[in-house]
N, C-alpha and C positions, 0 to 999 in steps of 0.2 A: 846449685841452681840459684840464682838470683831472683828474688822476689820484687815486684813493683811496689813502690810506696807512694801513697796518693794522700795529699794533705788537703782537706777541706776547710776552708774559711768561711764562716757565717757571720754577717754584720747584722744583728736583730734590729737595730736602731738606726739603720743607715739613713733613712730619710730625715729623722729628727736631728741626729747628730750633723748632718750635712749643713742644715739651717744653723745649727748652733755655732759651727765653725764660720759660717758666712756672717753672721751676726756679730762675731768677735765679742762675745760677752754681754750682748744686748739683752738677752732672755735668762733671766735667773730662777725662775720658777718653773713649774709644769708646762710641757710644750706638747702639742699634738698636731701632727701633719694630717691633713684631711682630704679626701677626693670625693668626687660625686659618683654614687653607684646607685642606679635607678631613681634618680631624682632625689636622692639622700645623701647628706653629708655624713661619710663614714670616716672613722679614723684609720689611717694607714700606717702610722708610726708614732710612737712615743720616746720621750726622753725619760731617764731614770726617776726623776722627780715626779712625773705623770703616772708612771707604773706603781710608784709608792702611794699614790692616791687611790689605787684599785682600778685604774682605768686599764682597757685591754684593747689591743688592735683588732678592727673590725666593729668596734662598738658604736652605734650612732652619735653624732655630735651632741645632739640634744640631751641624751642621757649622761654624757660626759660633763656637760655643763651643770647639770643637776648635781652630779657628785662632786665636782671641784669648781668652784666659783672663779677662782683665779687662774683659769686654764688659758693659756696663749695658744693661738690657733694661727697656722700657716698653710696656705694651699699647697698640694703636692706638685711638684714639676718632675715628670717622668723623664724629660730631656737632660734635666740637670742631674738628676740621680744617676742616669746612665754615664753621663760624663764623669762625674765623680767616681763611680766604679771602675771606669776605664783608667782613670788615674790610679786607683788602687792596684789595678791589674799591672800597670807599670812599676808601681812599687814592689809588688810581689816577685817581679823579674829578678830582684836581687837573690833570692833563694833558688830558682830555676828557670830555666829559659821557656819551659813548658807550662803556661799559665793560661787558663780559660775562665770564661765568666760561667757561673752556675745560677741562673736565674736572674732576678732583679737585685738581689742582696748577698751574693756569694761569690766566692772564687775557688777554683779548682787547680792545685799545683802538682805536678808530678814531680817527686823528690827521687826518684830512683838515680842512685849514684850521686846524690848532691848533699846528703846530710852529713857524711864525714867532713866536708869542708867548714862546718859549723861546730864541729865537736862531737855532737850526738844529735838525734832526733828531738830530744827533750830540750836541748840548749837552742836548737833552731825555733823550736816553738815558743820557747821563752823569749827569744829575740823578737819574734813576730808580735808576741803579746805586748812586749815593752814598746815597740814601735806603734802600734796601735793606740797604747795608752797616751803616749806623747802626742798623737794626732787628735786625741779627745774621741776614740771610737771604741764602743764595745764589741767584742769579737768572741766567738767560740769556735773551737778547732777540733778536728778529728783526724787521725791518721791511722791508716790501715793499708791492706794490700790491694784493695779494690775501691773504685771511685764510690759504688754504693754504701760500701761500709764505712768509708771516711764520712759521706754525706750523713750518714745515720747517726754516728758517733757525735758529729758536730752539733747536731740539731736535737737529738733525743737521748743523749747519754744521760741526762739527769732526771728524765721522766719516767714514771712507772707506769706500766699497763693498766688502765682503769677499766672496771666493766661497764657494759652498757646499761644505763639507766632507764628503767621504765617508770610509768606514772606510779604504780603502786610503791617502788623502791623510793621515789621523791617524797611522797607522803609519808613513808616509814622515818626517812631521814629528817623530815621537818618536824616530826613529834619527838624524835629522840633528841633534836636539838633545842627544842622547847622545854623538855624535861631536864637536859642539863643546865640550862640557863636558870631554871627555877631553884635546881640544887645549888648553883653557885651564889644565887641570891640569899638562900636560907643559911649559908655559911658565911660569917663575917671574918674576912682575912684581915690580918694585921699588917700595916705597913711595915717596910723593912728597917724605917727609922725608929719604930717603936716596938722592936724585938721579933719582927717578922724575918722570914729568910731574904738574904739579900739576892739581888738579881745576878744572874750569871752572864757576864760579858765575855763574849768571844771574838777575837781579832778575825777581821775579815781576811781570808786566804784567797789570793787570786787564783782563779781556774784557768790554768794555761790549756786545757783540753785534755782529751782523752786519747791514749795511744794503744791500739792493738798491735801486739807484737807479730812478726812474721808468722803467717800459718795459724793465727790464733782469731780468726774472724768469727769462727762459729762461736766461742765461748763469750766473745764481746757483744755479738748482736742476739744471741739467744733472750737475753731478759728485756730488749728494747721492745717498745710497741709495734704493732705491725704497720703503723702510720709511717715508721722509719723506713719502710721500703718505697717510698715515693709512689704510694698507690693513692687513687682518688678517693674522696670521702665516702662514696656510696659503697665501694668495695670494702673500705675499712669498717663501716657501720655494720655490714653484712657480716663480716668475720667476727666482729665483738659479740653478735648476737648468737652466734654458733659457739662461743666460747673460746675462739682463737684469737687471744688477745695479745699474745707476744709471738715473736719471730720463732722462737724454740718450738712453739706449738705448731707452726707451719713446716719446719724441718723435718718433723717426724711423720708427716702425712704423705700418702701416694701421690706422686706428681699427676697421675693420669686423672685421679679424682678431683684435684686441685684445679686442674686444666679445664675439666668438663664442667665443674660447678662456676668457676671465676673467669675462665677465659685465660688465654695464653699470656696476658699482661702480667699476672701475678707470678706465673712460673718464671717468666723471663727476669722480672725484678729480683726473684729469690736467686736465680743462677748468676745475675751481675754482681749481686752483693756477695756472693760466696766464691766468685771467681771462675764459674762454670761456662760464663757467657763473656765474650770479651767486650769491654766498654772503654775504648781509648779517649784519651784526653786530647782534644783539638785545639790548641791555642789559636787565638785570633792574630792575624798578622798585624803588626803595628804599622800604622800609616807613615809614608816617608815625610820626614820634616827636614826642611832645608833653611837654615838660619845661620848667620855668622855674626861675630860681634868682635868690636874692637875697643879695647879699655885703654884709656889715654892717660899718659903721667901727669899731664896739666891739662886744666880745662881750656876749651877752645870757643870761639864765638865767631869767627871770620868765616866768610863764605868759601875763601880759598883752601882753609883748614878743613871744612867738611867735604869738599870736593876731594881733597887728598885722602881723607879718611874712605870715602866711597871708592876710590881707586885701589885701595888696598884690599877691601872686603869683597867688591863685586867680582874680580876674577876667581876668588876661592869659590864663591857662591856658585858662579856659572860652572865651575869645574865639577862640583858636586852633582848639578843638575845634569851635566853631560854623562857622567858616569852611570846615572841612573835612566837616562835616555829620556828625560823630560824637560820642559821648558817653562819659565815663569809666566802665568797670565796675570797675577795680581801680587804686587809686594808691598811691603810696609817697611818703612824707615823709621826707627825710633831712635830719638835723641834724650838721652837721660841726662839731667841737669844736676849741678852741684846741690840744689835745694831740695833734692829728692823728688823733683818733679819729671813728668816725661812728656815730651812733645813727639808727635807721630804724624806722618803722611803716608797716604796710600797712593799706589800708582797702579793703573790698569792699562794692559797692553791689548792692542787690537788683535794680535795673534800671539801665542806662546812663542818666547824667545830665550835664548841663552847666551846671547851675543853681548859681551859688555859694552861695544861701542854703539850698540842700539838702546841699551837701558839707560846708559849713563846720562845722554842730554835730557831724557825725560826726568830722571831724578833731579837733575840740576834746575830744571823748571819748577820743581816742587819745593826747593830749598827755601824759597822766600816765604813760606808759610810757617817755617820753624822759628819760634822765638828762643834764643840762646840764653837769656837771663843773665845769671851771674856766670855763665860758662857750662860746657857740656864735656861730662867726663867718660861718657861711654856712647858708642854707636851700636846698633844692632839692626841688621838687615834680614827680614824673614820673608819667606815665599808663602802667601797665604792661600795661593791657589795655583797647582801645577798642572800640566797636562803632557801627555806623551808627544814626544816629536820623532817622527820616524825619518831614518836617513834616506837621503836621496842620491842614487847613482845615476849619473848621465848614461845613456845607453844609445846606441845606432850609430849612424854616419856622423861626420864631422858637421856637417849643416844642421842635421837635426839636434845634436846636442848643443849646438850654439844657439839655436832657436829655443830649445827647452830652458837655457841658461838665462837668456834674455827675458823669457816669461816670468822665470823666478826672480830675477832682478827688479822687473816692473812690479810683480806682485809685493816683493819686500817694500818697494818705494812707497806703493799706496798704504801698505800697513803702518810704516814709519808716519806717513802724513796723518792718518787717522789717529795714531797714537799721540802725535804731538798737539794735534786739535783736541784730543779727548782729556790730555793734561790740563789744558785750559778751560775747555767748555764742559767737560765730562763726556764720556763715552755714549751715554744715553742720548745726548743732544745730537749725535752725528747718525743720521738714518741714511738708507737706500730704499729704491723701490723695486718690487717684485712683481712680475705680471701674475693676474688671478683670473680664473674663468669664470667670467660673469658678462652678461650683456648689459647690465646696469652700469651707466658711464662712472659714476662714482666709486663702484666696486670692482673696476677692471685692475686694480693694483692693490699691494699691501705695503705698509710701511714697516721696516725692520731694522733694528740696530746694526749699523755697519761694523761694529767691533765683534759682532757675534753671529754673523751671517756671511754666507758666500754671495758673490756676483751671481746674478741670473744666467743661466746656461742658455746659450742661443739668442737669437734676434727676438725682439719684442713683438709679439704678435700683432698684426695689423687689424684694425676694427674694419667693418664692412664699409663704412663712410667715415670721412675725416671727422676727428675729434677736435675740439677748441684747445688752444694751448693752455688757457686758463679756465678753471672750474671753480664755482661757488654754489653756495646753496641757492636754490631757485627763489629769485626776487620777482615781486608782483610787477606786471606790466599793465597799464591802464589802457585797455582797448575793447572794442566790443566782444562779448562773449560769443562768438561764431568760430568755427573751424577754418575761417578763411584768414590768410595774412592780411593784417591791417594796413592800409596806406600811411596812415599816421598813428603814432602812439607815444605815451608819456612813461618815462622810466628814469629812475633817480632823479627826479625833478626837472628833466629835460624833456623837450618835444623833439621825436625822431620822425624822419621822413623815409618812406621805404624806396630804395632804388632798385634792389633786385632780391629774389628769393628762390632758394633751391630746396625742394622737398617734396612731400613730407617722408620723415623716417618714423616709423611706428615703433614704440617700445613699451612693452608691457611689464607691469611690475611681477615679481616673483611671488605667485600665489603660496607658495609652501613657507614663505617667511613673513613675519609681521613687521613692517619697516614703517615708521610714522612718516617718513620722508615721501613715501609714494602712496599714501592714502587717498590722492587725487585720481587714481585710476590710470587708464591708459593714457600715453603721451604721444602726440604727434610733434616731431622736432623738425625745425626749418633753419637753414643757414640763410641769414638776413643781412644784406649790405644795405647800408643806410646813406643819406645823401652827403654826409660829411665823410665818407670812407671807412667807418667802423663796420666790422663785420661780427655780428651778434649770433648767438645760439638760442633761439626761441622755441618755446613747445606751447602747445595748447593741451592743457589737461581737460579730459572729458568728463570729469567729476569723480564718481566712485563715491567714497565716504565724504569727500568735501565738495564745495561748489566748483563748476567748471571756470576755466579763465586761462589768460595768457602769462607766461612767465619766462624770465631770462635766465639761463643756466650757465652761461660762459661766453668768453670772446676769443676770436681767433687772431693770430698775429697780423 
C-alpha cells in the first residue's frame, strides 16, 4: 500500500528577504519589516542580522530601536508578499504539480510518486534547499505522511517543549541568574591567548529539514510541543498548565475526555497529524497567461519591420486565446532594444476580441510611441486582461439568422470605432449616456465609459414636459423677485424682452438627499420665448436655504 508523502516548506524570513532581493544589496545591516497593529508599529519579519541582535518578530518597533540603533525599517506590503509567495509556488511546481499555499509564509507540496524522479526524498530536499539558498531565502522543511505532520516538522522540529512559567518561577530564575553572574565575576578566567582554553569553532551545517519515514509519524511527532498541532494560543497555554506539553502526552490520553475538555478541534488536529482524518492538498489553479515573443537575428527599427513581427506573433497569440475560449481586452507590446532598454505600449479594446484583423490596426496606431534607439532585437506581445468569449451559433429561419448576423456586424463596427478612437484619445474619454430614474433635470441620465458598458436597452423615457437641448448650471437672471414671468429681464449682460411663456412646471428637490445645487427650494420652470427668437428655460426659486429669485437653466433648439 502506497503512502502519501507531503513536503512542507516554511520561509520564516519571507517578508524581510523579499525586500532584500528587491533592494539588490542596498541593505547590509539589520532589517526589520513592520506593520501597524492596534496603532503600534510591530515587527513582522527580520533578516538574519537583525535576529543576531536579539530582535524577535512581534516585538514593538520602539523596543527594537532601543536594542539596535542601526536597524533599517521597511513597511510591510501584504500584496507584494502574496505575489512573491505565488511566484515561489510556481517554482515549487518543478517538484510536483500539486502545490498549495500554507498561510502567508509557507507552501505544501504533495510528493506522492514524485520523489524517485530526483533520486530520493533527501536529494529532493537538498535540491530545494540549494535553490532557496541561491534565491537568498531561508527555508525550513518537513516531510511526512500527512500534511499536519510535515507542517509540524518544518516549524517545530528543533524546538523543545517548555513548561508554562508562573510568576514564582520567573522570580526563582531571576535569583538563580544573579547568583550565577556573581559566581562568574568572582572567578577570573584566563584568555585563550594567555594559556586559557581555546574556543571551540564548529562549522555551520546546513539544515535541509526533517524527514519522517513512512509510517513513523508517531515517533517523529511525540517529542514536539503541542503548538505544532496548529492549535490556538489559548488552548496551548491551557494544555501547558495541565502538564501536557508534548504531542506524545496527548496521544496517550482518552479522546473523549480531550474532546470534552478542549473541544473537537484538538482531536481533529491530532487525527489529521496522525493520518486518521483526511486532509487533502488543494493546489491553486494557475491563472492563464497569454504571451508570445519573437527573437530577431538582427536589430530592427523600421515601422514595416515591426509590423512584420506583429504579423508573425499575433496569429499565434489569438490561436492560444481561441483554444481557451477567451479574448484579449488589454494587450501590451514590449520592444526590447540592444541597449538593454525596453519600450512598451498598452492597448485597450472596447470589447474582448481574438481576431487578428481587428487588433492589428490598433497596434499599428501605437507603434509611433516606440523609440527604436539603436535597434530592437526582441518583441513580446502579452495579454494583460482576458475575458471569456462565448461562441454564437445562428439559429432560426433564414431571415432571422440574417438579421441577427447584421446586428452582430453592426455591433462589431461600433466596437471597432470605439477601439480606434480609444487608441488615440483613451478609452476613458469616450462615454455614453444611460437614463436614470429622477425628476431632477440634471439627474435624469448617467455618464458611463463606452468601452465598459452596454448601450441602454429600449427607448429613452420621455419626460412629462419637453426638456431643453442644452443644460448648464443655473445662472442668475436680473428680474423682480416675484413668481410672475417678467416682461423684461437681464441675463449674460444682455436685455431680453418676453414674447411668450409656457408654464409653470413645479419641481421639488429630493428631500432625502443633500444637494448643494437645490438649496434654493421649490422651483417653478417656464419655457420662455424672447423677442429675438431664443427659447430659454427659466425658473423661479422660492427660497429655502437661499434667497428667492429668477435663474436660467438651459436653452431649447
